[in-house]
C-alpha positions as CSV (number, residue, x, y, z in Angstrom):
1,M,133.4,130.3,80.1
2,I,133.0,126.6,79.3
3,L,129.9,126.5,81.5
4,S,128.3,129.3,79.8
5,D,128.9,127.7,76.3
6,F,127.4,124.5,77.6
7,F,124.2,126.3,78.7
8,D,124.1,128.1,75.4
9,Y,124.4,124.6,73.6
10,L,121.5,123.3,75.9
11,K,119.4,126.4,74.9
12,A,120.0,125.9,71.3
13,N,119.2,122.0,71.6
14,P,116.2,121.5,74.1
15,K,116.2,117.8,73.4
16,Y,119.5,117.4,75.0
17,A,118.5,119.5,77.9
18,I,115.5,117.2,78.6
19,L,117.7,114.2,78.3
20,L,120.1,115.7,80.8
21,I,117.3,116.3,83.3
22,L,116.0,112.8,82.8
23,I,119.3,111.3,83.5
24,I,119.7,113.3,86.7
25,V,116.1,112.3,87.9
26,L,116.7,108.6,87.1
27,S,120.2,108.7,88.9
28,V,118.5,110.3,92.1
29,Y,115.7,107.8,91.9
30,Q,118.2,104.8,91.7
31,Q,120.0,106.2,94.8
32,Y,116.7,106.3,96.5
33,V,115.8,102.7,95.5
34,N,119.2,101.5,96.7
35,E,118.9,103.1,100.1
36,A,115.3,101.7,100.4
37,L,116.7,98.1,99.6
38,K,119.5,98.4,102.1
39,N,117.2,99.6,104.9
40,P,113.8,98.1,104.4
41,Q,111.3,99.5,106.9
42,K,108.5,97.4,108.3
43,K,105.3,98.5,106.7
44,E,102.4,98.8,108.9
45,K,99.3,96.9,107.9
46,P,96.1,99.0,107.6
47,L,93.9,98.7,110.5
48,R,90.8,96.5,109.9
49,P,88.1,96.5,112.5
50,K,87.4,93.2,114.0
51,L,83.8,92.6,113.8
52,P,82.2,90.0,116.1
53,I,80.5,87.0,114.3
54,T,77.6,85.5,116.2
55,P,74.1,84.1,115.4
56,Q,71.7,86.6,114.2
57,K,69.5,86.4,117.3
58,K,72.4,87.6,119.5
59,A,73.6,90.3,117.3
60,T,72.8,93.9,118.5
61,G,74.0,96.6,116.2
62,I,74.7,97.3,112.6
63,I,74.8,94.0,110.6
64,F,77.3,94.1,107.8
65,G,76.9,90.6,106.3
66,R,76.4,86.9,106.7
67,M,78.9,84.0,107.1
68,G,76.9,80.8,106.8
69,R,74.2,81.1,109.5
70,K,76.0,83.8,111.6
71,V,76.2,87.5,111.0
72,M,79.0,90.1,111.3
73,Y,77.9,93.2,113.0
74,S,79.3,96.3,114.9
75,P,77.9,96.4,118.4
76,I,75.7,99.3,119.4
77,E,78.3,100.5,122.0
78,D,81.1,100.9,119.4
79,E,81.6,104.3,117.7
80,G,81.9,104.6,114.1
81,H,80.3,105.6,110.8
82,V,78.5,103.6,108.1
83,I,77.8,104.3,104.5
84,C,75.8,102.1,102.3
85,I,75.9,102.9,98.6
86,A,73.9,101.0,95.9
87,G,71.7,101.8,93.0
88,S,67.9,101.7,93.1
89,G,66.8,98.3,94.1
90,G,70.2,97.3,95.3
91,G,69.1,95.8,98.7
92,K,70.1,98.8,101.0
93,A,66.9,98.7,103.1
94,F,66.4,95.0,103.0
95,G,70.0,94.0,103.5
96,V,71.4,96.6,105.9
97,C,68.8,98.9,107.4
98,I,65.9,96.5,108.3
99,P,68.2,93.8,109.9
100,S,70.2,96.4,111.8
101,I,67.1,97.9,113.3
102,R,65.6,94.6,114.1
103,S,68.8,93.7,115.9
104,A,69.0,96.9,117.8
105,C,65.4,96.6,119.0
106,Q,66.0,93.1,120.4
107,D,67.7,94.4,123.5
108,P,65.7,97.3,124.9
109,K,68.4,98.1,127.6
110,K,70.9,99.0,125.1
111,C,68.8,101.3,122.8
112,T,65.3,102.7,121.9
113,C,63.7,102.4,118.6
114,F,61.2,105.1,117.7
């Protein structure tokens, strides 16, 4: 009887119903945060590929950038995908495609350029 009166009161006053729901959600969240602080789990770092850095003449593969006089590249033997996005005149061909093709064609044993 008391519980049905309580629900009737909440139906008549939806602001109090929303407030009650908010209090319940916040208390559940507080319990979750307290558990997370008591038992911190070691977060795994995202995997980043380790790209070799060598002089440009020794690089054979897709060149990703320069560090001084050396370049970072992905060797031809490695698997993976590459996407290069830039606007018109952004240097996609000049900065990525042409150097990668030139580096791949330096060693004819590893690949063939058509």
